[in-house]
C-alpha positions as CSV (number, residue, x, y, z in Angstrom):
1,M,0.1,0.0,0.1
2,P,1.4,3.9,-0.3
3,R,2.3,5.5,2.6
4,D,-0.2,7.1,4.4
5,D,2.3,10.0,5.0
6,A,3.4,10.2,1.5
7,P,3.1,13.6,-0.1
8,E,0.2,14.1,-2.1
9,A,2.7,15.9,-5.0
10,V,3.8,12.0,-5.6
11,H,1.9,10.9,-8.6
12,L,1.3,7.1,-9.0
13,S,0.4,6.0,-12.5
14,E,-3.4,3.6,-12.0
15,E,-1.4,0.7,-12.8
16,V,1.2,1.4,-10.3
17,R,-1.8,2.8,-7.5
18,T,-3.9,-0.7,-8.3
19,G,-0.6,-2.9,-8.0
20,L,0.2,-1.7,-4.5
21,E,-3.5,-1.7,-3.5
22,E,-3.6,-5.4,-4.4
23,G,-0.4,-6.4,-2.7
24,R,1.6,-6.9,-5.9
25,P,5.1,-6.6,-6.4
26,V,6.3,-3.2,-7.6
27,V,10.3,-2.2,-9.3
28,A,10.9,0.9,-9.5
29,L,13.1,2.1,-12.4
30,E,15.2,5.2,-13.2
31,S,14.7,7.4,-16.1
32,T,18.2,8.9,-16.5
33,I,19.5,5.9,-18.7
34,I,16.1,6.9,-20.8
35,S,16.7,10.3,-21.2
36,H,20.8,10.8,-20.6
37,G,21.9,7.3,-20.5
38,L,21.3,6.0,-24.3
39,P,21.2,7.5,-27.7
40,R,17.5,8.2,-29.3
41,P,15.7,6.2,-31.0
42,R,16.9,3.4,-28.5
43,N,16.5,4.5,-25.6
44,L,12.6,4.5,-26.2
45,R,13.2,1.0,-27.0
46,V,15.2,0.1,-24.2
47,A,12.9,1.8,-21.8
48,L,9.7,-0.1,-23.0
49,E,12.0,-3.3,-23.1
50,L,13.1,-3.1,-19.3
51,E,9.0,-2.4,-18.7
52,H,8.0,-5.5,-20.2
53,L,10.5,-7.9,-18.4
54,V,9.4,-6.5,-15.2
55,R,5.6,-7.9,-16.4
56,A,7.0,-11.0,-17.4
57,A,7.8,-11.8,-14.7
58,G,4.8,-10.7,-12.9
59,A,5.8,-7.4,-11.3
60,V,4.5,-3.8,-12.0
61,P,7.3,-1.2,-13.2
62,A,7.0,1.9,-11.7
63,T,9.5,4.3,-14.0
64,I,10.0,7.4,-12.2
65,A,10.3,11.2,-13.7
66,V,9.6,14.5,-12.9
67,L,7.0,16.2,-15.3
68,D,6.1,19.8,-15.3
69,G,7.0,19.4,-11.8
70,L,5.0,16.4,-10.7
71,P,6.9,13.6,-9.5
72,R,5.4,10.9,-11.1
73,V,5.8,7.2,-10.2
74,G,4.4,5.2,-13.4
75,L,4.2,6.7,-16.7
76,D,2.5,5.6,-19.8
77,K,4.0,5.1,-22.9
78,G,3.3,8.8,-24.0
79,Q,5.2,10.2,-20.9
80,L,7.9,7.5,-21.3
81,E,8.3,9.0,-25.1
82,R,8.2,12.5,-23.7
83,V,11.5,11.4,-20.9
84,A,13.3,9.3,-24.3
85,N,12.9,12.2,-26.6
86,D,12.4,15.5,-24.6
87,D,15.7,17.5,-24.0
88,L,15.4,16.9,-19.9
89,R,17.2,18.5,-16.9
90,K,19.3,15.2,-15.2
91,L,17.7,15.6,-11.2
92,G,18.8,14.0,-8.0
93,H,17.0,14.0,-5.0
94,R,18.5,17.5,-3.4
95,D,17.1,19.3,-6.8
96,L,13.4,18.2,-6.5
97,P,12.6,20.8,-4.4
98,M,13.1,23.7,-6.9
99,A,11.9,21.1,-9.5
100,L,8.4,21.0,-8.2
101,A,8.6,24.6,-7.1
102,T,9.1,25.6,-10.9
103,G,7.1,23.6,-12.2
104,T,10.3,21.8,-14.5
105,S,10.3,18.3,-15.8
106,G,13.8,16.1,-15.3
107,A,14.7,12.7,-15.7
108,T,15.5,11.0,-12.3
109,T,19.0,9.8,-10.7
110,V,19.9,7.3,-8.2
111,S,19.3,9.7,-5.6
112,A,16.4,11.2,-7.1
113,T,14.7,8.2,-8.1
114,A,15.4,5.9,-4.6
115,Y,13.5,9.1,-2.5
116,L,10.1,8.9,-4.4
117,A,9.9,5.2,-4.8
118,E,10.6,4.5,-1.4
119,R,8.2,8.1,-0.2
120,A,5.8,5.9,-2.7
121,G,5.9,3.3,-0.9
122,L,8.2,1.0,-2.9
123,R,10.6,-1.5,-1.4
124,V,12.8,-2.5,-4.8
125,F,14.7,-0.3,-7.3
126,A,16.6,-1.6,-10.5
127,T,19.6,0.4,-11.6
128,G,22.6,0.0,-13.7
129,G,25.4,1.3,-11.7
130,L,25.7,3.4,-8.7
131,G,27.3,6.6,-8.2
132,G,30.2,6.8,-5.8
133,V,33.6,8.0,-4.9
134,H,35.4,9.8,-7.6
135,R,39.3,9.3,-8.2
136,E,41.8,11.2,-6.4
137,W,38.9,12.0,-4.0
138,D,41.7,13.0,-1.6
139,R,42.6,16.2,-4.1
140,T,38.8,16.8,-5.2
141,Q,36.7,16.0,-2.5
142,D,33.8,14.4,-5.4
143,E,31.3,12.2,-4.0
144,S,28.4,10.9,-5.3
145,A,25.0,11.9,-3.8
146,D,23.8,8.7,-4.3
147,L,25.6,7.6,-1.4
148,R,24.4,9.3,1.7
149,L,20.8,9.5,0.2
150,L,20.8,5.6,0.0
151,A,22.4,5.6,3.7
152,T,19.0,7.2,5.2
153,T,16.3,5.6,2.2
154,P,15.3,1.8,3.2
155,I,14.6,0.0,-0.4
156,A,16.5,-2.7,-1.8
157,V,18.7,-1.8,-5.0
158,V,19.9,-3.8,-7.3
159,C,22.8,-2.6,-9.4
160,A,26.0,-3.7,-11.3
161,G,27.7,-2.5,-9.3
162,V,29.4,1.1,-9.0
163,K,30.1,2.5,-11.9
164,S,33.6,1.3,-13.0
165,I,35.2,5.0,-13.7
166,L,34.7,5.7,-9.9
167,D,37.2,4.6,-7.4
168,V,35.4,1.0,-6.0
169,P,37.6,0.6,-3.0
170,A,36.9,3.9,-1.4
171,T,33.2,3.8,-2.4
172,L,32.5,0.0,-1.0
173,Q,34.8,2.3,2.4
174,R,32.3,4.5,2.3
175,L,29.4,2.3,2.1
176,E,30.4,0.6,5.5
177,T,31.2,3.7,7.0
178,L,27.3,4.7,6.1
179,G,26.6,1.7,7.6
180,V,24.6,0.7,3.9
181,P,24.1,-3.2,3.9
182,V,26.2,-4.7,0.1
183,V,25.5,-8.6,-0.8
184,G,26.5,-10.0,-4.2
185,Y,23.9,-12.1,-5.9
186,G,26.0,-15.1,-7.1
187,T,29.4,-13.2,-6.5
188,D,32.2,-13.3,-3.5
189,H,33.2,-9.7,-5.5
190,F,31.8,-6.8,-5.9
191,P,30.6,-6.3,-9.4
192,G,32.2,-4.2,-11.9
193,F,29.6,-2.1,-13.8
194,Y,30.7,-3.0,-17.4
195,L,32.6,-5.9,-16.2
196,S,31.4,-9.1,-14.0
197,S,34.2,-8.5,-11.1
198,S,35.5,-4.8,-9.9
199,G,38.3,-7.7,-8.3
200,E,36.9,-6.3,-4.5
201,P,35.2,-8.8,-2.6
202,V,31.8,-8.6,-0.6
203,D,31.4,-10.1,2.6
204,W,28.1,-11.6,2.1
205,T,26.5,-13.2,-1.0
206,V,22.7,-14.3,-1.3
207,R,21.8,-17.0,-4.3
208,T,18.0,-17.3,-4.9
209,P,15.6,-14.2,-5.0
210,Q,14.2,-15.6,-2.0
211,E,17.8,-15.4,0.3
212,A,18.0,-11.6,-1.3
213,A,13.9,-11.0,0.3
214,D,15.2,-12.9,3.3
215,V,17.4,-10.0,3.6
216,L,15.2,-7.4,3.6
217,R,12.8,-8.5,5.8
218,A,15.3,-8.8,7.8
219,H,16.5,-5.2,7.5
220,R,12.7,-3.9,7.5
221,A,11.7,-6.1,10.8
222,L,15.2,-4.3,12.3
223,A,13.6,-1.2,11.6
224,L,17.2,-0.2,9.6
225,R,17.2,3.4,7.7
226,S,19.5,2.3,5.1
227,A,19.3,1.0,1.8
228,V,20.3,-2.6,1.1
229,I,22.5,-2.9,-2.0
230,V,21.9,-6.2,-4.4
231,A,25.3,-6.3,-6.4
232,N,24.0,-8.0,-9.1
233,P,27.0,-9.1,-12.1
234,V,26.9,-8.4,-16.0
235,P,27.0,-11.7,-16.9
236,Q,30.7,-12.9,-18.1
237,A,29.4,-13.6,-21.9
238,E,28.4,-10.3,-22.0
239,Q,31.0,-7.9,-20.1
240,L,33.6,-5.2,-22.0
241,D,36.3,-7.2,-22.4
242,P,38.3,-6.6,-19.4
243,R,41.4,-5.3,-21.0
244,L,39.9,-3.2,-23.5
245,H,37.7,-1.7,-20.3
246,D,41.2,-0.9,-18.4
247,D,43.4,0.7,-21.8
248,V,40.3,2.7,-23.0
249,L,39.5,4.0,-19.5
250,A,43.2,4.8,-18.8
251,A,43.1,6.6,-22.0
252,G,40.2,8.3,-20.9
253,L,41.0,9.8,-17.7
254,A,44.6,11.1,-19.2
255,A,42.4,12.8,-21.7
256,C,40.4,14.1,-18.7
257,R,43.6,15.4,-17.1
258,A,44.7,16.7,-20.5
259,A,41.4,19.0,-21.1
260,N,41.1,20.6,-17.5
261,I,37.8,18.6,-16.6
262,T,36.8,18.7,-13.5
263,G,33.6,17.6,-11.4
264,Q,30.4,16.6,-12.3
265,A,31.8,17.1,-15.8
266,V,34.3,14.2,-15.0
267,T,31.8,11.7,-15.3
268,P,29.7,12.0,-18.7
269,F,33.2,12.9,-20.5
270,L,34.4,9.6,-19.3
271,L,31.5,7.3,-20.1
272,T,31.1,8.8,-23.6
273,Y,34.8,8.2,-24.0
274,L,34.2,4.7,-23.5
275,V,31.4,4.1,-25.6
276,E,33.3,5.9,-28.0
277,H,36.9,4.2,-28.0
278,T,34.9,0.9,-27.9
279,D,32.7,1.0,-30.9
280,G,29.5,1.1,-28.5
281,A,30.5,-2.2,-26.2
282,S,30.2,-0.7,-23.4
283,L,27.3,0.8,-24.1
284,E,26.6,-2.8,-25.0
285,A,27.6,-4.3,-21.7
286,N,25.7,-1.5,-20.3
287,V,22.5,-2.2,-21.6
288,A,22.8,-6.2,-20.5
289,A,23.8,-5.0,-16.9
290,V,20.2,-3.2,-16.6
291,R,18.4,-6.1,-18.1
292,G,19.9,-8.2,-15.7
293,N,19.1,-6.4,-12.8
294,V,15.2,-5.4,-14.1
295,R,14.9,-8.9,-14.5
296,L,16.4,-9.8,-10.7
297,A,14.6,-7.2,-9.0
298,A,11.2,-8.1,-10.2
299,D,12.0,-12.0,-9.1
300,I,13.1,-10.4,-5.6
301,A,10.0,-8.0,-5.4
302,A,7.8,-11.2,-6.0
303,A,9.8,-12.9,-3.4
304,L,8.9,-10.1,-0.7
């Protein structure tokens, strides 16, 4: 059921509202991958495919975005087309008050999607890769807003780890400091987004959707206020070639320094660089990871 204290400004689609009222599994999906993460017109095809995967698993998809200042949890086809085709702002959770007050339309990042999903009463959220601690953090102090938001938002986040362009060991340390549980799904190592493994170990592993659901029930029973990260690796057959990944990333980091690109501009630059210099292979690995995460999220939601 939707939370009694959920603000009226969060609008549930009829499909999502009915699903919650009937106790059906509902899976939150972010909209940034549609508007900013994939090229047109493929972005719309992938958005529709992801919703189809959720429905095929017997769950209800709830793609989240802000349209004309109204946070929407669940989009119809016309609204999905708008997210895919319009030039929308990218909204983190800190941007939501201004977007609502000014009637702005925007695609929601991990932090904004997780926040709105939890406010609407959803328990499971599927995405690609999380933000995290950036490389050279000791110099730039650059860290994604995802981390602190997830430390205070009780929702399951099924992801393929954090973006591999980030400092993965530092991100895992930061998640530990913030008290955010991390479990590997069928793996003893934290996934590397484009890669099946980042090389970093995880302390806990679950191997079935039911085991993951049991962790979430225990987390809820303890009234813990953080998210739970279910780290699901992209299949090895669909990952980016590790050597190609490392070589292109090293070249991208060097190009970034040479162009004096800093701050929030670093991530989009490196992601674009990877797509261009892997002939699109990094994009295919990204889509493969998201597909797998959406399927797993739907299965976990059903097990709950």
